[in-house]
C-alpha positions in Angstrom: -17.8 -1.1 -7.7 -21.0 0.5 -8.9 -20.1 0.1 -12.6 -19.5 -3.6 -12.4 -22.1 -6.0 -13.7 -20.8 -8.8 -11.4 -18.4 -9.0 -8.5 -16.3 -11.8 -7.2 -14.1 -11.5 -4.1 -12.2 -14.6 -5.1 -11.4 -13.3 -8.5 -10.2 -10.0 -7.0 -8.1 -11.8 -4.4 -6.5 -14.1 -7.0 -5.9 -11.4 -9.6 -4.3 -8.7 -7.4 -0.7 -8.8 -6.4 0.0 -9.4 -2.8 0.7 -6.2 -0.7 3.9 -8.0 0.3 5.2 -8.6 -3.3 8.6 -7.3 -4.2 9.2 -4.9 -7.1 9.8 -7.6 -9.7 6.7 -9.5 -8.8 4.6 -6.2 -8.9 6.1 -5.3 -12.3 5.3 -8.8 -13.6 1.7 -8.7 -12.4 1.1 -5.3 -14.0 2.9 -6.3 -17.2 0.6 -9.4 -17.5 -2.3 -6.9 -17.6 -0.7 -4.8 -20.3 0.5 -2.1 -18.0 4.0 -0.6 -17.7 6.0 0.1 -14.5 5.1 3.8 -15.1 1.4 2.8 -15.2 1.9 0.9 -12.0 3.5 3.9 -10.3 0.7 6.2 -11.3 -2.0 3.7 -10.2 -0.3 3.3 -6.8 -0.9 7.0 -6.2 -4.5 6.0 -5.5 -3.3 5.0 -2.1 -3.2 8.7 -1.2 -6.9 8.2 -0.1 -8.0 5.9 2.6 -6.9 3.8 5.5 -5.3 0.4 6.1 -6.1 -2.3 8.6 -3.5 -2.9 11.3 -2.9 -6.5 10.3 -1.8 -5.3 6.9 0.9 -3.0 8.1 1.9 -4.0 11.6 5.1 -5.7 10.4 6.2 -2.5 8.8 5.9 -0.2 11.8 7.6 -2.0 14.7 11.1 -2.0 13.0 11.1 1.7 11.9 11.1 5.2 13.4 9.6 8.5 12.3 6.1 8.1 10.9 5.8 4.6 12.1 5.8 5.6 15.8 2.6 7.7 15.2 0.9 4.6 13.8 1.7 2.5 16.9 -1.0 4.2 18.9 -3.7 2.7 16.7 -1.9 -0.5 16.0 -0.6 -2.4 19.1 2.2 -4.9 18.7 -0.5 -7.7 19.0 -4.2 -7.6 18.7 -6.3 -4.8 17.1 -6.0 -6.3 13.7 -9.1 -4.4 12.4 -7.9 -1.0 13.7 -7.4 1.5 10.9 -4.7 4.1 10.2 -4.4 6.6 7.4 -2.2 5.7 4.4 -0.7 9.1 4.3 -0.9 12.5 6.0 -4.0 13.5 4.1 -6.2 10.4 3.8 -9.3 12.3 2.7 -7.7 14.3 0.0 -6.4 13.3 -3.4 -2.9 14.9 -3.6 0.7 13.9 -3.8 1.2 13.1 -0.1 1.5 9.4 -0.8 4.4 9.9 -3.2 6.0 12.4 -0.9 5.9 9.8 1.9 7.3 7.1 -0.4 10.3 9.4 -1.4 10.9 10.3 2.2 10.8 6.7 3.4 7.6 7.4 5.5 5.1 5.0 4.0 3.5 1.7 4.8 4.3 0.6 1.3 7.8 -0.2 0.1 8.5 -2.2 -3.0 12.2 -3.1 -3.2 14.6 -4.9 -5.5 18.4 -5.2 -5.3 19.8 -1.7 -5.8 16.4 0.0 -6.1 13.8 1.2 -3.7 10.4 2.5 -4.7 
């Protein structure tokens, strides 16, 4: 970040919830920072921009259909850990495509708890 006075990768890695956290763990992590579940949902929309490394989503695309099959071209079942794929259909534009993908079940990200899927 350009506005930070100092940076620490270890602090960032220790203070961010795991991308594999379930919904209750995510809510707890955000609550510990004084944020609500609604705040967390809004902040997650930032994922509408950018790409993800294959090693961060491989386990989510080889047991699904639809959008996942399009990601298999850039992320083989083994190897290619550093290969990148867009997080949604418009990775260079800030829009609601990330949320549309979540609602449609076409996302790398899925935070679940019994009886709920986000």
